[in-house]
N, C-alpha and C positions, 0 to 999 in steps of 0.2 A: 572439421570446422564447422562445417554445414548442419551434419547430424548432432552435435554439439549444441549447436542453435535449435533444430529440431526437439531436443532433448530437453535445452531448457525452456523451452516452450511449451510444450507438453506438461511439463511441471509444474509451471506456470497456471494455464490453462486449470488443469486437474486444484490446483490449491485458490482458484478464483473467488469462491464463498466466501473463504477466510480473510482475503488480499480486502476483497471489496468491504468486506466488514470493517477491518481495519484500517480504512484511508487516510481516517480524522489522526490518526496517532504519528508517531513520525515517520520518517519514510522507511528508512531497514527495517522496523518492526513489522511492520506492514507486510514486506518478504519474507522477513523471515516469521510470521505468524502463518501465511499460506505457507513456505517449505514447511513447516514442521511438524503442519498437523497433516499433511499428505506424503509428504517425500525425505523423510529424515535423512538428513547428512545429503541431501542433495548437493550434488556438486558443478550446479551451473551458475551458480549469483554471483557475477563480477563485481553488481553493486555493492553486494556486502562488502566487500573487499577494497573498495574505492572508498567506501564513509567511515567503515569502522575497523577496529584492531583485527574484530573475529576473523578467525578462516575459515568460513564453513565448508571450506573443502575437506579440509580434514579433522572436523569435530560434527559431533550427531547433536541434536540439540534434540530436545524433550518442547511438549505442551507447558510443560511447568516454569520451564526456562523463558519461554517463549511473555509468559503471563507475568513474569517477574519486573522480567524487560519493559514488558509496556505497563505497569503498573508505574514503574522506574522514570521512563519518560515521562510519562502522565502528569508526575509528578514536577519534574524540571521544567516542563511547559507551564504548569499553573505558578513555577517561581518567575519564571518570564515575565508572564503576564502582569503576576502581582507587580514585577519592578520596571515593566516599560508601559502597559497599559490597566494598572487599576482599577480604572471603571468601564473596563470589560471582562475583570470576573466573574459577576453573576453570567453574565451570556457564554462565555467559555462554559461555567461548570455546565449548565444548560443542554449545551454543545454536545458538551463530554458526557454525559448523561445520556441524552437521548440516542450517541452513537451503541452507548454500551448494549441499552435498550433493544437499538433493531440488530446489533449483531447476536444476540441471544431470539431473538425471534427471528433471524434468518438462519441460524442455525440448529432450530430447534425440530423436532422430529415431523411437527407437521408442514415443515417449508422442504422438506427432502428433497420430493418430487420434484419442486421447484430450481431448488441448486442442484441437481441432476441435469432439467432439463436444460437448464444455464450453462452447466458445464460443454453438456452434447453441442448448442452452438455455438460457444467458442470453440470447442473442438473443432467442428467441421471449419468455422472461419479459419484457424492457424492452419488447417490442413491446404486451405484452397491459400492464404497466403505461401505460405510453403512452394506450394505447385507453383507459384506465380515468381516467385526469388527462382526456384531454381533454373524455371524458363527465363531469368533475366527482364523478367517483363518489372519486375521492382527491386529497387536496391534492400539492402541490407539495412537500411535508417529508415527506409519506408516499411520496410518486413514490420521492425520495429514498433515503429508508432501508431502504425497498423491494426498490431495484436495488441493493443495497448488501448483501443476505442478513437486514435488518433488525440488522444489528451496531450500525448508525452510526458506524464506524469507530472502534474503541475505544481502539485501539492508537495511531493519528494522536491523540487527544485527549491518551492520556497521553501522549507524548513531546513534545507541544507545553505540556503542566504541567511533564512535565518539566525543560524547557529555560528556563520561565520563572523554576522555583526555582533552576534552575542559577544564570541571570543574577540574582536577587535573594539570592542566598547564603544561600540556606535548605537548609542541609546535609539536617535532619531530611525533610524533604520530597523532598526528591532522591531519599533513599535509601526511601523508600517505594514512589515514581513508577516508582523503578527497578525493585524487587523487583515492582512489578506489570505492567510492560511485559516481565520475564524469562519472567514465568507466561502472559501473553500471545504470546507469541512461543514458549511452548513450544504452545501450546493451536494456532497457526499450522500451525508442524512437523507437529501431529499433522496435523492436513487434509491438510494436502497429501501425506502421506504414503496416507492413506485415498487419495487423487485417484488417488496413483501408482498404488497398488495395484487399484486399479476395473477 
C-alpha cells in the first residue's frame, strides 16, 4: 500500500505542470490531464474512480481524449453559469480564456526549465514527506494534504459540491458554489502567472 501511494505521488509530481494549468477546469479532468500527459494508463488515481464512471486502472487515455473532455466540461460549466449566475458569464469567459493562455505559456518550450525545476522541487518535497510517513511522523492524510501544498484540493471539492447541487436542482446552492469556484479559478490563474513570471 505504501509503495502504491509512493507511485501515485511520483506520478502526480511528474504531471504537476499539466495539473496546475488545468486547475480551473473541473476536478477530475485536471488529474486526468496530468496523468495522460506524462503517465498514460496510470493505475493510482482513486479520485477518478470515486467521481467518474471511468475506470482509469483498466483504460489508457490519450492527450486527445483529455482535450475533448476538457472542452466538454468547460461547456457544461458555462451552461451552469448561464443557468445559475448569468450576470457572471463575462467574468467566467475572461477567467477561462486567461487560464488557457496561461496553460499555453506554462507548457511552452521557453518555460521547460522552469517546469523541470518545479518538478524537481516537488519531487524532493514528496520524498521528504514519504520519509516522514515511513517513520510515522505524519499520517497518510497529512502526507496527502502536504503533498498538495496544504490546500486540500478545495477547487475539486467545490466542483463536486456544485455538480451535486445542480443534480439536486438546488439553484441557490449552485449559484453560491459557482461564485466560489470562480474565485478559486482566479486565485489559480494568479498562481500560474507567478510561476510563469519567476
